[in-house]
N, C-alpha and C positions, 0 to 999 in steps of 0.2 A: 151257521145252518140254516138250514133251510126246511120245506115243508116236500114229504118226502109221496114220490108219481103218485100215489093212487088218492092221497087227497089232492092233488092235482083236478082232480075227474070230480073230486064234489066244487071247485071252484068255476071248472069248466063248465058241468053238466057231463052228463053220459055219452053224447050225441058226438061229443069233439065240438062243440061252439066256439068260433072264433073270440067271442067277447065276456069279459068278468063282470057277474052283476054285480061285484063286489071286492073292493080291493083289498086282496090278503094280506094280516099283520104284516109278512115277510115273503118274500120275494119265494116261488118255487125251487127245489134245486133243479139247480141245471139252466135258472133264468135268471137274468138281469131289468130290470125297472127302466126304463128309459121314458123321458117327454122330450117329446116329438112336436115344432113348431116356432114361426115367427107370432112378431108383431102381436103376441098376448093369444094367438088362436095355437094354443099347445095342449099337447093329444098327449095320457099316459097311456104305454105299453109295455109289456113284459117278453122281452124277445128271448130264443134260445142261446145260449154261449158260442154251439156251433156256427152259428151267423155271423158271431165277430168277427172272424177269420175271413168271411165272404171276399172277394176282391172289392165288389161294389158296395159291399156295405164299411170296410173300410176308411172309403173318399169319404163318408159322412162324416166317420171317427174324426178323417185330418179337417174337415172341416167345423167340427166342434172343438176340435186343439184351435186351432185358426182364433177360431171367436173368444171362446171363454176360458183358452189358456189346459196344461196339463196337470195344473193345483185344480183344479176345482173340485170343489166342497160339496159336497151332497148327491144326488141322484145324478145321473148319464144323463145332459139334454144336446138332444141334435140340432140345428138350425136349417130346416128345410122345412117345405110348405108340409102339416098335418094332412091332410087331405090326399096329395101325391104320395105322401108316404104310407098311408094307409092303404090306398088303389097298387100298388105297385107291389107293395112286400105282404100284401094279406092275399090281397085274392092275384093278383100272378106268380108271385112265388109262392105258393101256399105248403110247400116241405116242408122249409125252417119253420117250424113255429112262430108266431108274433100272435098275440093275446094283447086285445083292446083292453084296458081298465076302464069300466064305464064310472065316471063321479058321484058321489056318495048324496 
């Protein structure tokens, strides 16, 4: 069960800001929570499910499977520099929606 898309506008603001001000209690419908980072610098993102089939994003998922295995419990973790992920996927490829979740 996810949050309706009208609720997503409340989370991200009326102008479509790319940062969530607070972590939603559940992932909005059509989004997957993802933790990206290595060596203690981990950041949380909400990734749209359409992006999961993208060839470049699949490479990150394969890297995650190699690092953590396919039976990883909990949130999806991707071993990639959080800063680089944020720059590339949020700024350069803004068409697929990714939102950064700010810590509380």
